[in-house]
All heavy atoms as an XYZ file, in Angstrom:
922
protein
N     -27.596      3.538     -2.945
C     -27.310      4.314     -4.127
C     -25.792      4.434     -4.271
O     -25.102      4.892     -3.372
C     -27.953      5.692     -3.998
C     -27.620      6.613     -5.146
S     -28.262      8.258     -4.880
C     -29.692      8.173     -5.902
N     -25.249      4.027     -5.384
C     -23.812      4.085     -5.625
C     -23.416      5.501     -6.031
O     -24.119      6.158     -6.802
C     -23.419      3.108     -6.725
N     -22.294      5.960     -5.506
C     -21.805      7.279     -5.869
C     -20.865      7.151     -7.058
O     -20.177      6.151     -7.217
C     -21.060      7.943     -4.703
O     -20.010      7.093     -4.298
C     -21.990      8.236     -3.551
N     -20.842      8.168     -7.879
C     -19.996      8.185     -9.052
C     -18.575      8.574     -8.645
O     -18.380      9.550     -7.930
C     -20.562      9.187    -10.062
C     -20.053      9.012    -11.435
C     -20.610      7.772    -12.121
O     -21.179      6.889    -11.507
N     -20.442      7.707    -13.406
N     -17.593      7.803     -9.078
C     -16.198      8.081     -8.768
C     -15.519      8.545    -10.046
O     -15.659      7.923    -11.098
C     -15.497      6.819     -8.207
C     -14.051      7.096     -7.908
C     -16.217      6.326     -6.966
N     -14.765      9.634     -9.944
C     -14.125     10.186    -11.131
C     -12.977      9.300    -11.603
O     -12.398      8.526    -10.839
C     -13.598     11.594    -10.832
O     -12.446     11.519    -10.007
N     -12.631      9.440    -12.861
C     -11.517      8.691    -13.444
C     -10.209      9.070    -12.738
O      -9.344      8.216    -12.520
C     -11.422      8.970    -14.934
N     -10.085     10.325    -12.347
C      -8.889     10.797    -11.646
C      -8.752     10.091    -10.292
O      -7.670      9.659     -9.913
C      -8.967     12.315    -11.452
C      -7.781     12.911    -10.748
C      -7.939     14.418    -10.597
C      -6.802     14.991     -9.783
N      -6.975     16.423     -9.552
N      -9.861      9.948     -9.580
C      -9.858      9.269     -8.284
C      -9.515      7.798     -8.461
O      -8.722      7.244     -7.697
C     -11.209      9.429     -7.578
O     -11.435     10.821     -7.338
C     -11.241      8.688     -6.256
N     -10.078      7.162     -9.462
C      -9.791      5.745     -9.710
C      -8.322      5.539    -10.081
O      -7.695      4.567     -9.661
C     -10.702      5.176    -10.786
C     -12.083      4.854    -10.279
C     -12.079      3.930     -9.062
O     -11.357      2.914     -9.044
O     -12.808      4.236     -8.099
N      -7.766      6.456    -10.848
C      -6.355      6.369    -11.226
C      -5.481      6.505     -9.974
O      -4.517      5.766     -9.784
C      -6.026      7.458    -12.246
C      -4.631      7.382    -12.797
C      -4.418      8.430    -13.881
C      -3.007      8.347    -14.428
N      -2.773      9.349    -15.473
N      -5.831      7.433     -9.118
C      -5.075      7.624     -7.876
C      -5.195      6.390     -6.976
O      -4.231      5.943     -6.373
C      -5.569      8.857     -7.133
C      -4.807      9.073     -5.845
C      -5.114     10.397     -5.220
N      -4.252     10.526     -4.054
C      -4.574     11.185     -2.984
N      -5.720     11.820     -2.917
N      -3.758     11.251     -1.970
N      -6.386      5.845     -6.872
C      -6.618      4.662     -6.052
C      -5.743      3.501     -6.549
O      -5.075      2.839     -5.767
C      -8.090      4.269     -6.105
C      -8.463      3.119     -5.203
C      -9.933      2.735     -5.325
N     -10.876      3.841     -5.362
C     -11.390      4.440     -4.297
N     -11.068      4.046     -3.093
N     -12.252      5.436     -4.435
N      -5.724      3.270     -7.852
C      -4.913      2.183     -8.424
C      -3.429      2.420     -8.159
O      -2.684      1.485     -7.821
C      -5.178      2.063     -9.922
N      -2.993      3.665     -8.281
C      -1.588      3.999     -8.043
C      -1.223      3.785     -6.574
O      -0.168      3.240     -6.258
C      -1.322      5.440     -8.477
C       0.147      5.788     -8.491
C       0.431      7.130     -9.140
N      -0.319      8.220     -8.558
C      -1.188      8.982     -9.226
N      -1.424      8.761    -10.504
N      -1.822      9.957     -8.625
N      -2.107      4.173     -5.664
C      -1.834      3.978     -4.234
C      -1.828      2.504     -3.859
O      -1.021      2.073     -3.040
C      -2.845      4.749     -3.383
C      -2.561      6.227     -3.384
C      -3.111      6.936     -2.169
O      -3.408      6.273     -1.154
O      -3.220      8.161     -2.234
N      -2.714      1.725     -4.480
C      -2.730      0.289     -4.208
C      -1.417     -0.350     -4.672
O      -0.839     -1.180     -3.967
C      -3.933     -0.368     -4.900
C      -5.236     -0.029     -4.197
S      -6.778     -0.444     -5.057
C      -6.475     -2.003     -5.785
N      -0.937      0.068     -5.827
C       0.324     -0.474     -6.331
C       1.489     -0.045     -5.440
O       2.372     -0.847     -5.119
C       0.563     -0.035     -7.772
C       1.803     -0.665     -8.378
C       1.949     -0.332     -9.838
C       3.196     -1.008    -10.399
N       3.386     -0.689    -11.810
N       1.495      1.203     -5.003
C       2.587      1.707     -4.160
C       2.631      0.976     -2.824
O       3.713      0.538     -2.403
C       2.445      3.227     -3.925
O       2.490      3.885     -5.195
C       3.558      3.756     -3.042
N       1.502      0.803     -2.161
C       1.519      0.110     -0.872
C       1.929     -1.340     -1.072
O       2.651     -1.914     -0.259
C       0.185      0.250     -0.097
C       0.353     -0.202      1.353
C      -0.934     -0.522     -0.744
C       1.289      0.627      2.171
N       1.514     -1.934     -2.165
C       1.889     -3.308     -2.469
C       3.397     -3.411     -2.717
O       4.047     -4.359     -2.272
C       1.104     -3.805     -3.686
O       1.380     -5.166     -3.920
N       3.957     -2.443     -3.418
C       5.408     -2.429     -3.644
C       6.159     -2.290     -2.321
O       7.214     -2.904     -2.134
C       5.788     -1.284     -4.586
C       5.351     -1.515     -6.001
C       5.527     -0.291     -6.881
O       5.425      0.860     -6.427
N       5.787     -0.521     -8.158
N       5.612     -1.513     -1.407
C       6.243     -1.354     -0.096
C       6.221     -2.667      0.684
O       7.212     -3.043      1.308
C       5.570     -0.237      0.698
C       5.787      1.124      0.100
S       4.922      2.419      0.999
C       6.303      3.127      1.874
N       5.099     -3.372      0.626
C       4.989     -4.669      1.300
C       5.977     -5.656      0.672
O       6.682     -6.379      1.379
C       3.541     -5.218      1.245
C       3.476     -6.656      1.731
C       2.609     -4.330      2.066
N       6.051     -5.680     -0.650
C       6.968     -6.597     -1.343
C       8.425     -6.290     -1.016
O       9.229     -7.209     -0.814
C       6.733     -6.532     -2.852
N       8.762     -5.018     -0.937
C      10.130     -4.621     -0.586
C      10.464     -5.055      0.833
O      11.537     -5.611      1.095
C      10.286     -3.101     -0.745
C      11.634     -2.491     -0.414
C      12.744     -3.123     -1.238
C      11.590     -0.994     -0.655
N       9.543     -4.845      1.742
C       9.726     -5.279      3.129
C       9.926     -6.793      3.193
O      10.835     -7.285      3.852
C       8.498     -4.872      3.959
C       8.551     -5.349      5.383
C       9.200     -4.600      6.359
C       7.962     -6.556      5.762
C       9.252     -5.035      7.670
C       8.005     -6.997      7.070
C       8.662     -6.237      8.020
O       8.715     -6.679      9.322
N       9.087     -7.526      2.493
C       9.163     -8.985      2.507
C      10.495     -9.462      1.926
O      11.142    -10.347      2.497
C       7.995     -9.576      1.712
S       7.846    -11.366      1.875
N      10.910     -8.876      0.820
C      12.160     -9.285      0.176
C      13.373     -9.092      1.082
O      14.318     -9.877      1.042
C      12.356     -8.506     -1.122
N      13.329     -8.075      1.911
C      14.462     -7.771      2.788
C      14.380     -8.459      4.149
O      15.374     -8.527      4.857
C      14.562     -6.257      2.997
C      14.843     -5.480      1.733
C      16.269     -5.666      1.229
O      17.182     -5.852      2.050
O      16.440     -5.634     -0.005
N      13.203     -8.955      4.519
C      13.022     -9.492      5.873
C      12.595    -10.954      5.950
O      12.607    -11.520      7.041
C      12.003     -8.633      6.631
C      12.551     -7.264      6.935
O      13.341     -7.101      7.851
N      12.164     -6.278      6.137
N      12.192    -11.542      4.843
C      11.726    -12.925      4.864
C      12.481    -13.755      3.835
O      12.868    -13.244      2.783
C      10.217    -12.990      4.622
C       9.437    -12.234      5.646
N       8.361    -11.449      5.331
C       9.592    -12.115      6.989
C       7.874    -10.896      6.430
N       8.620    -11.278      7.457
N      12.658    -15.010      4.124
C      13.425    -15.895      3.257
C      12.798    -16.020      1.871
O      11.580    -16.086      1.734
C      13.508    -17.289      3.885
C      14.312    -17.335      5.160
C      14.346    -18.740      5.741
O      14.360    -19.718      4.952
O      14.356    -18.844      6.971
N      13.657    -16.103      0.870
C      13.190    -16.219     -0.515
C      12.346    -17.473     -0.722
O      11.391    -17.460     -1.509
C      14.384    -16.215     -1.464
N      12.678    -18.535     -0.031
C      11.943    -19.795     -0.184
C      10.487    -19.672      0.255
O       9.637    -20.450     -0.185
C      12.633    -20.892      0.620
N      10.184    -18.682      1.089
C       8.817    -18.481      1.579
C       7.983    -17.583      0.660
O       6.771    -17.508      0.794
C       8.835    -17.876      2.981
C       9.516    -18.696      4.074
C       9.560    -17.906      5.369
C       8.799    -20.025      4.268
N       8.640    -16.899     -0.252
C       7.961    -15.931     -1.110
C       7.470    -16.604     -2.394
O       8.224    -16.754     -3.348
C       8.891    -14.762     -1.419
C       9.282    -13.975     -0.193
C       9.989    -12.673     -0.518
N      11.152    -12.783     -1.362
C      12.404    -12.890     -0.936
N      12.664    -12.930      0.353
N      13.396    -12.954     -1.791
N       6.214    -17.000     -2.407
C       5.661    -17.668     -3.580
C       4.264    -17.183     -3.949
O       3.652    -17.693     -4.878
C       5.645    -19.189     -3.367
C       4.969    -19.610     -2.107
N       3.612    -19.683     -1.991
C       5.476    -19.949     -0.896
C       3.302    -20.074     -0.765
N       4.408    -20.228     -0.080
N       3.769    -16.183     -3.243
C       2.433    -15.649     -3.519
C       2.564    -14.268     -4.156
O       3.234    -13.398     -3.609
C       1.616    -15.535     -2.209
O       1.598    -16.811     -1.569
C       0.203    -15.064     -2.483
N       1.941    -14.054     -5.314
C       2.036    -12.729     -5.935
C       1.241    -11.682     -5.146
O       0.086    -11.913     -4.790
C       1.436    -12.917     -7.327
C       1.062    -14.339     -7.449
C       1.226    -15.004     -6.133
N       1.886    -10.557     -4.897
C       1.218     -9.417     -4.264
C       0.438     -8.670     -5.346
O       0.519     -9.003     -6.538
C       2.259     -8.501     -3.635
N      -0.292     -7.650     -4.959
C      -1.044     -6.840     -5.921
C      -0.123     -6.288     -7.016
O      -0.495     -6.223     -8.177
C      -1.763     -5.701     -5.186
C      -2.531     -4.785     -6.100
C      -3.815     -5.130     -6.524
C      -1.983     -3.597     -6.548
C      -4.532     -4.305     -7.378
C      -2.680     -2.763     -7.401
C      -3.950     -3.119     -7.818
O      -4.644     -2.304     -8.665
N       1.101     -5.930     -6.639
C       2.067     -5.368     -7.590
C       2.743     -6.450     -8.436
O       3.605     -6.159     -9.245
C       3.121     -4.544     -6.860
S       4.204     -5.527     -5.796
N       2.370     -7.696     -8.212
C       2.846     -8.864     -8.943
C       4.219     -9.362     -8.511
O       4.758    -10.279     -9.108
C       2.781     -8.642    -10.457
C       1.365     -8.369    -10.939
C       1.244     -8.139    -12.421
O       2.255     -8.259    -13.149
O       0.127     -7.826    -12.861
N       4.808     -8.770     -7.470
C       6.051     -9.298     -6.908
C       5.691    -10.417     -5.934
O       4.607    -10.408     -5.339
C       6.827     -8.187     -6.209
C       7.310     -7.110     -7.177
C       8.100     -6.007     -6.492
O       8.936     -6.319     -5.620
O       7.873     -4.835     -6.834
N       6.583    -11.376     -5.751
C       6.306    -12.491     -4.860
C       6.575    -12.129     -3.406
O       7.588    -11.496     -3.101
C       7.150    -13.709     -5.255
C       6.850    -14.308     -6.619
C       7.778    -15.495     -6.895
C       5.394    -14.729     -6.738
N       5.653    -12.531     -2.547
C       5.763    -12.300     -1.107
C       5.393    -13.580     -0.366
O       4.801    -14.492     -0.937
C       4.860    -11.125     -0.639
C       5.303     -9.808     -1.262
C       3.394    -11.398     -0.952
N       5.723    -13.629      0.924
C       5.345    -14.766      1.763
C       3.852    -14.674      2.105
O       3.207    -13.658      1.842
C       6.204    -14.800      3.027
S       5.839    -13.459      4.195
N       3.319    -15.720      2.694
C       1.885    -15.748      3.035
C       1.501    -14.628      4.000
O       0.450    -14.003      3.855
C       1.509    -17.103      3.634
C       1.515    -18.238      2.630
C       0.491    -18.070      1.525
O      -0.627    -17.592      1.800
O       0.828    -18.405      0.379
N       2.345    -14.381      5.001
C       2.067    -13.338      5.979
C       1.987    -11.965      5.307
O       1.066    -11.183      5.558
C       3.162    -13.335      7.054
C       2.996    -12.302      8.127
C       4.146    -12.310      9.124
O       4.788    -13.355      9.305
O       4.389    -11.244      9.718
N       2.940    -11.695      4.441
C       2.946    -10.411      3.740
C       1.836    -10.347      2.691
O       1.286     -9.277      2.432
C       4.315    -10.147      3.124
S       5.572     -9.755      4.365
N       1.479    -11.487      2.107
C       0.367    -11.521      1.147
C      -0.935    -11.126      1.834
O      -1.753    -10.400      1.256
C       0.250    -12.908      0.525
N      -1.118    -11.585      3.063
C      -2.332    -11.229      3.811
C      -2.357     -9.730      4.099
O      -3.400     -9.075      3.957
C      -2.403    -12.028      5.107
N      -1.218     -9.166      4.494
C      -1.138     -7.728      4.752
C      -1.354     -6.943      3.455
O      -2.075     -5.941      3.440
C       0.204     -7.365      5.384
C       0.422     -5.894      5.694
C      -0.621     -5.380      6.684
C       1.826     -5.675      6.236
N      -0.757     -7.394      2.377
C      -0.905     -6.753      1.074
C      -2.384     -6.736      0.657
O      -2.903     -5.702      0.247
C      -0.065     -7.511      0.038
C      -0.198     -6.928     -1.348
O       0.361     -5.834     -1.587
O      -0.850     -7.561     -2.198
N      -3.047     -7.847      0.805
C      -4.462     -7.940      0.450
C      -5.298     -6.993      1.319
O      -6.160     -6.267      0.818
C      -4.953     -9.385      0.594
C      -6.398     -9.546      0.291
N      -6.897     -9.499     -1.000
C      -7.469     -9.720      1.097
C      -8.212     -9.642     -0.955
N      -8.585     -9.783      0.307
N      -5.027     -6.996      2.608
C      -5.759     -6.135      3.540
C      -5.573     -4.664      3.158
O      -6.548     -3.894      3.070
C      -5.260     -6.388      4.966
C      -6.033     -5.641      6.020
C      -7.196     -6.173      6.564
C      -5.596     -4.406      6.484
C      -7.912     -5.492      7.532
C      -6.306     -3.717      7.454
C      -7.459     -4.262      7.976
O      -8.155     -3.580      8.932
N      -4.318     -4.273      2.918
C      -4.023     -2.871      2.598
C      -4.642     -2.449      1.269
O      -5.206     -1.351      1.165
C      -2.511     -2.655      2.571
N      -4.564     -3.301      0.265
C      -5.143     -2.926     -1.026
C      -6.669     -2.878     -0.956
O      -7.283     -2.008     -1.576
C      -4.670     -3.855     -2.170
O      -4.964     -5.205     -1.844
C      -3.190     -3.687     -2.432
N      -7.266     -3.759     -0.176
C      -8.726     -3.720     -0.020
C      -9.165     -2.462      0.726
O     -10.195     -1.869      0.403
C      -9.247     -4.974      0.685
C      -9.243     -6.190     -0.204
C     -10.030     -5.989     -1.500
O     -11.201     -5.559     -1.439
O      -9.458     -6.239     -2.579
N      -8.405     -2.044      1.717
C      -8.727     -0.810      2.438
C      -8.613      0.384      1.486
O      -9.441      1.292      1.511
C      -7.795     -0.603      3.645
C      -8.042     -1.599      4.748
C      -9.390     -1.328      5.401
N      -9.684     -2.359      6.367
C     -10.718     -3.194      6.299
N     -11.559     -3.123      5.311
N     -10.921     -4.105      7.217
N      -7.591      0.389      0.657
C      -7.428      1.474     -0.311
C      -8.550      1.436     -1.339
O      -9.100      2.471     -1.709
C      -6.057      1.366     -1.004
O      -5.036      1.406     -0.007
C      -5.839      2.511     -1.988
N      -8.912      0.252     -1.788
C      -9.981      0.085     -2.773
C     -11.309      0.647     -2.251
O     -12.098      1.214     -3.003
C     -10.145     -1.388     -3.130
C     -11.131     -1.660     -4.246
C     -11.343     -3.144     -4.540
N     -10.175     -3.977     -4.491
C      -9.277     -4.144     -5.466
N      -9.424     -3.486     -6.587
N      -8.252     -4.958     -5.318
N     -11.547      0.508     -0.951
C     -12.830      0.954     -0.397
C     -12.742      2.305      0.322
O     -13.708      2.704      0.965
C     -13.385     -0.112      0.550
O     -12.501     -0.304      1.628
N     -11.644      3.012      0.175
C     -11.464      4.303      0.850
C     -12.493      5.320      0.345
O     -12.604      5.575     -0.849
C     -10.056      4.837      0.623
S      -9.781      6.454      1.378
N     -13.233      5.910      1.298
C     -14.252      6.906      0.960
C     -13.672      8.301      0.811
O     -14.347      9.206      0.340
C     -15.325      6.928      2.045
C     -16.043      5.602      2.195
C     -17.025      5.659      3.327
N     -16.289      5.895      4.586
C     -16.848      6.045      5.762
N     -18.143      6.020      5.882
N     -16.113      6.225      6.836
N     -12.430      8.487      1.229
C     -11.813      9.813      1.222
C     -10.753      9.977      0.139
O     -10.001     10.939      0.146
C     -11.161     10.076      2.591
C     -12.118      9.986      3.756
C     -13.177     11.061      3.685
O     -12.874     12.227      3.449
N     -14.426     10.669      3.842
N     -10.669      9.035     -0.791
C      -9.585      9.008     -1.774
C      -9.450     10.301     -2.565
O      -8.351     10.742     -2.842
C      -9.789      7.829     -2.730
C      -8.653      7.613     -3.702
S      -7.037      7.314     -2.961
C      -7.317      5.828     -2.047
N     -10.548     10.949     -2.901
C     -10.445     12.148     -3.727
C     -10.087     13.410     -2.943
O      -9.770     14.425     -3.528
C     -11.716     12.364     -4.544
C     -12.977     12.355     -3.708
O     -12.927     11.873     -2.566
O     -14.011     12.828     -4.209
N     -10.077     13.339     -1.599
C      -9.765     14.532     -0.815
C      -8.570     14.381      0.114
O      -7.983     15.373      0.516
C     -10.970     14.950      0.047
O     -11.310     13.877      0.920
C     -12.159     15.319     -0.819
N      -8.185     13.162      0.458
C      -7.118     12.989      1.450
C      -5.727     13.089      0.828
O      -5.554     12.893     -0.368
C      -7.261     11.661      2.179
C      -6.852     10.462      1.358
C      -6.909      9.235      2.221
C      -6.297      8.084      1.427
N      -6.102      6.924      2.199
N      -4.771     13.382      1.681
C      -3.382     13.403      1.227
C      -2.651     12.155      1.697
O      -1.783     11.658      1.006
C      -2.649     14.655      1.740
O      -2.756     14.691      3.162
C      -3.245     15.907      1.156
N      -2.990     11.649      2.873
C      -2.403     10.401      3.359
C      -3.318      9.802      4.416
O      -4.171     10.487      4.979
C      -1.015     10.639      3.957
O      -1.121     11.267      5.207
N      -3.114      8.533      4.692
C      -3.946      7.854      5.694
C      -3.749      8.465      7.085
O      -4.680      8.493      7.886
C      -3.643      6.359      5.732
S      -4.164      5.500      4.236
N      -2.540      8.935      7.381
C      -2.276      9.561      8.679
C      -3.163     10.782      8.907
O      -3.546     11.082     10.027
C      -0.815     10.001      8.791
C       0.082      8.922      9.348
O      -0.441      7.864      9.750
O       1.296      9.149      9.388
N      -3.459     11.506      7.835
C      -4.243     12.728      7.947
C      -5.743     12.501      7.799
O      -6.529     13.433      7.928
C      -3.761     13.730      6.899
C      -2.320     14.164      7.127
C      -1.804     15.078      6.043
O      -2.609     15.593      5.246
O      -0.582     15.273      5.993
N      -6.134     11.264      7.552
C      -7.545     10.938      7.344
C      -8.286     10.911      8.688
O      -7.780     10.376      9.673
C      -7.657      9.579      6.658
S      -9.343      9.140      6.213
N      -9.503     11.443      8.748
C     -10.265     11.407      9.999
C     -10.803     10.013     10.326
O     -11.187      9.736     11.451
C     -11.411     12.379      9.754
C     -11.560     12.430      8.275
C     -10.184     12.197      7.706
N     -10.823      9.124      9.337
C     -11.317      7.757      9.534
C     -10.143      6.789      9.503
O      -9.391      6.771      8.544
C     -12.307      7.368      8.428
C     -13.384      8.371      8.235
C     -13.352      9.256      7.165
C     -14.447      8.467      9.128
C     -14.345     10.201      6.979
C     -15.442      9.408      8.963
C     -15.384     10.270      7.887
O     -16.366     11.204      7.718
N      -9.986      6.014     10.551
C      -8.919      5.015     10.567
C      -9.553      3.660     10.327
O     -10.139      3.059     11.226
C      -8.140      5.074     11.883
C      -7.406      6.370     12.035
N      -6.402      6.749     11.184
C      -7.568      7.386     12.900
C      -5.959      7.944     11.536
N      -6.656      8.357     12.567
N      -9.464      3.193      9.100
C     -10.178      1.985      8.700
C      -9.377      0.704      8.935
O      -9.911     -0.382      8.757
C     -10.618      2.087      7.250
S      -9.267      2.294      6.085
N      -8.119      0.827      9.332
C      -7.310     -0.354      9.632
C      -7.585     -0.816     11.055
O      -7.699      0.001     11.970
C      -5.816     -0.031      9.544
C      -5.235     -0.023      8.156
C      -5.666      0.862      7.186
C      -4.224     -0.904      7.816
C      -5.106      0.882      5.917
C      -3.650     -0.894      6.550
C      -4.111     -0.003      5.605
O      -3.557      0.015      4.363
N      -7.655     -2.130     11.244
C      -7.738     -2.681     12.590
C      -6.417     -2.365     13.285
O      -5.379     -2.258     12.615
C      -7.938     -4.194     12.533
C      -9.269     -4.603     11.961
C      -9.351     -6.121     11.883
C     -10.657     -6.518     11.221
N     -10.738     -7.966     11.003
N      -6.398     -2.210     14.605
C      -5.167     -1.815     15.303
C      -3.942     -2.691     14.988
O      -2.857     -2.169     14.747
C      -5.551     -1.903     16.783
C      -7.024     -1.629     16.786
C      -7.542     -2.269     15.524
N      -4.119     -4.008     14.950
C      -2.982     -4.891     14.655
C      -2.449     -4.662     13.243
O      -1.241     -4.581     13.026
C      -3.388     -6.362     14.808
C      -2.268     -7.315     14.414
C      -2.715     -8.745     14.216
O      -3.826     -9.110     14.643
O      -1.937     -9.498     13.615
N      -3.348     -4.529     12.291
C      -2.934     -4.318     10.899
C      -2.320     -2.930     10.722
O      -1.393     -2.757      9.937
C      -4.116     -4.506      9.956
C      -4.663     -5.915      9.976
S      -3.403     -7.154      9.586
C      -3.813     -7.490      7.908
N      -2.819     -1.977     11.465
C      -2.249     -0.631     11.396
C      -0.809     -0.634     11.908
O       0.081     -0.022     11.309
C      -3.109      0.324     12.220
C      -2.695      1.750     12.051
C      -3.680      2.667     12.694
N      -3.174      4.019     12.528
C      -3.823      5.090     12.814
N      -5.035      4.997     13.281
N      -3.295      6.268     12.651
N      -0.566     -1.368     12.983
C       0.793     -1.498     13.520
C       1.703     -2.169     12.501
O       2.834     -1.725     12.276
C       0.771     -2.310     14.837
O      -0.052     -1.615     15.775
C       2.159     -2.495     15.402
N       1.212     -3.213     11.858
C       2.010     -3.935     10.863
C       2.326     -3.073      9.653
O       3.465     -3.046      9.174
C       1.303     -5.217     10.439
C       1.321     -6.280     11.525
C       0.554     -7.520     11.157
N       1.077     -8.141      9.961
C       0.432     -9.073      9.258
N      -0.759     -9.486      9.646
N       0.971     -9.587      8.175
N       1.339     -2.346      9.137
C       1.579     -1.541      7.941
C       2.486     -0.361      8.255
O       3.294      0.045      7.422
C       0.253     -1.096      7.259
C       0.490     -0.756      5.782
C      -0.376      0.077      7.968
C       0.856     -1.918      4.922
N       2.399      0.164      9.467
C       3.320      1.240      9.866
C       4.754      0.739      9.871
O       5.668      1.450      9.428
C       2.954      1.787     11.249
C       1.833      2.785     11.240
C       1.623      3.320     12.645
C       0.621      4.436     12.671
N       0.497      5.024     14.005
N       4.975     -0.481     10.371
C       6.328     -1.062     10.386
C       6.833     -1.247      8.954
O       8.001     -0.949      8.655
C       6.332     -2.392     11.137
N       5.968     -1.709      8.072
C       6.344     -1.892      6.664
C       6.701     -0.546      6.039
O       7.724     -0.405      5.365
C       5.210     -2.585      5.878
C       5.406     -2.449      4.381
C       5.103     -4.043      6.282
N       5.877      0.458      6.276
C       6.117      1.777      5.688
C       7.369      2.430      6.254
O       8.120      3.072      5.519
C       4.890      2.667      5.877
C       3.699      2.172      5.085
S       2.251      3.171      5.326
C       2.459      4.308      3.974
N       7.593      2.252      7.549
C       8.793      2.795      8.180
C      10.047      2.175      7.555
O      11.032      2.853      7.310
C       8.753      2.526      9.682
C       9.514      3.532     10.501
C       9.292      3.346     12.004
N       7.927      3.687     12.394
C       7.051      2.842     12.937
N       7.381      1.596     13.187
N       5.841      3.232     13.256
N       9.996      0.879      7.299
C      11.132      0.176      6.703
C      11.270      0.510      5.212
O      12.350      0.848      4.738
C      10.973     -1.346      6.872
C      12.079     -2.129      6.233
C      13.244     -2.401      6.940
C      11.966     -2.577      4.933
C      14.279     -3.105      6.342
C      12.995     -3.284      4.329
C      14.149     -3.554      5.035
N      10.178      0.386      4.482
C      10.222      0.496      3.026
C      10.278      1.928      2.504
O      10.854      2.160      1.440
C       9.003     -0.195      2.410
O       9.012     -1.560      2.710
N       9.696      2.849      3.231
C       9.648      4.237      2.761
C      10.974      4.778      2.278
O      11.093      5.200      1.120
N      12.018      4.755      3.115
C      13.311      5.281      2.673
C      13.943      4.475      1.533
O      14.711      5.013      0.745
C      14.191      5.178      3.925
C      13.249      5.044      5.063
C      12.024      4.392      4.526
N      13.614      3.205      1.424
C      14.203      2.344      0.393
C      13.469      2.445     -0.942
O      13.992      2.036     -1.974
C      14.208      0.900      0.885
C      15.174      0.691      2.040
C      14.898     -0.619      2.777
N      15.865     -0.854      3.839
C      15.780     -0.359      5.059
N      14.759      0.417      5.387
N      16.707     -0.626      5.957
N      12.262      2.981     -0.916
C      11.470      3.095     -2.144
C      12.121      4.033     -3.157
O      11.970      3.840     -4.355
C      10.056      3.593     -1.821
C       9.145      2.561     -1.226
S       8.606      1.301     -2.381
C       7.436      2.211     -3.374
N      12.841      5.011     -2.688
C      13.433      5.989     -3.597
C      14.441      5.347     -4.549
O      14.601      5.797     -5.675
C      14.042      7.196     -2.830
C      14.234      8.387     -3.751
C      15.331      6.824     -2.141
C      12.971      9.072     -4.139
N      15.089      4.258     -4.111
C      16.031      3.580     -5.007
C      15.371      2.437     -5.778
O      15.761      2.152     -6.898
C      17.246      3.025     -4.224
O      16.791      2.140     -3.208
C      18.055      4.147     -3.618
N      14.378      1.796     -5.202
C      13.720      0.653     -5.841
C      12.596      1.082     -6.788
O      12.464      0.560     -7.884
C      13.173     -0.279     -4.750
C      12.497     -1.506     -5.250
C      13.474     -2.557     -5.687
C      12.672     -3.841     -5.983
N      13.417     -4.787     -6.722
N      11.774      2.013     -6.356
C      10.633      2.504     -7.141
C      10.578      4.030     -7.015
O       9.696      4.577     -6.346
C       9.319      1.898     -6.631
C       9.279      0.411     -6.665
N       9.169     -0.301     -7.833
C       9.346     -0.512     -5.671
C       9.155     -1.597     -7.556
N       9.271     -1.750     -6.250
N      11.526      4.751     -7.639
C      11.632      6.207     -7.422
C      10.403      7.016     -7.819
O      10.019      7.938     -7.099
C      12.854      6.610     -8.254
C      13.099      5.478     -9.186
C      12.535      4.249     -8.558
N       9.762      6.691     -8.917
C       8.597      7.472     -9.347
C       7.452      7.296     -8.358
O       6.811      8.266     -7.951
C       8.178      7.100    -10.783
C       9.289      7.525    -11.744
C       6.847      7.744    -11.156
C       9.114      7.043    -13.162
N       7.213      6.056     -7.942
C       6.155      5.795     -6.959
C       6.466      6.510     -5.648
O       5.565      7.062     -5.010
C       6.007      4.290     -6.719
N       7.725      6.500     -5.242
C       8.117      7.141     -3.982
C       7.871      8.646     -4.035
O       7.320      9.226     -3.103
C       9.581      6.856     -3.686
N       8.253      9.269     -5.124
C       8.085     10.722     -5.252
C       6.598     11.085     -5.300
O       6.153     12.004     -4.620
C       8.836     11.247     -6.489
C      10.343     11.136     -6.232
C       8.435     12.682     -6.809
C      11.207     11.338     -7.460
N       5.818     10.330     -6.052
C       4.371     10.591     -6.114
C       3.733     10.423     -4.725
O       2.874     11.203     -4.337
C       3.695      9.654     -7.100
C       3.822     10.104     -8.505
C       2.981      9.237     -9.399
N       2.909      9.825    -10.720
C       2.723      9.128    -11.824
N       2.564      7.828    -11.759
N       2.669      9.729    -12.982
N       4.176      9.385     -4.010
C       3.635      9.143     -2.679
C       3.980     10.301     -1.736
O       3.129     10.774     -0.984
C       4.179      7.825     -2.133
C       3.630      7.450     -0.796
N       2.316      7.063     -0.620
C       4.199      7.413      0.428
C       2.109      6.800      0.653
N       3.232      7.001      1.317
N       5.217     10.773     -1.792
C       5.640     11.895     -0.944
C       4.871     13.176     -1.270
O       4.550     13.948     -0.369
C       7.141     12.144     -1.093
C       8.049     11.111     -0.439
C       9.503     11.366     -0.828
C       7.890     11.108      1.067
N       4.589     13.374     -2.540
C       3.874     14.577     -2.960
C       2.363     14.451     -2.786
O       1.644     15.436     -2.883
C       4.191     14.897     -4.428
C       5.634     15.257     -4.732
C       5.819     15.444     -6.241
C       6.054     16.514     -3.993
N       1.897     13.241     -2.542
C       0.459     13.020     -2.422
C      -0.258     13.177     -3.740
O      -1.430     13.475     -3.790
N       0.484     12.931     -4.809
C      -0.084     13.106     -6.158
C      -0.787     11.872     -6.652
O      -0.566     10.790     -6.254
C       1.025     13.471     -7.134
């Protein structure tokens, strides 16, 4: 039986998918050669194959998140749906990109910080 998801939850899910994708793209742009970046990420920026795989994994996890309407962040979620290796990779991306998001994507950064 499929559960009904509110429009507000779907809007938040789409926004979070775009934000994590922007973080992956920012990380890739600063850490990988431009010649390797030819695959569009969810946010439509070009990334390398390695970052494209992480971007796809992260957006799919967000797409299938069962706690989207109640959680504030993945760190505070009781369910850790990332595999350990992918969790380590996304943490490195977020650690790098988080502080840089305020200048590259300020609205997304502020919404992410507020959990809005």
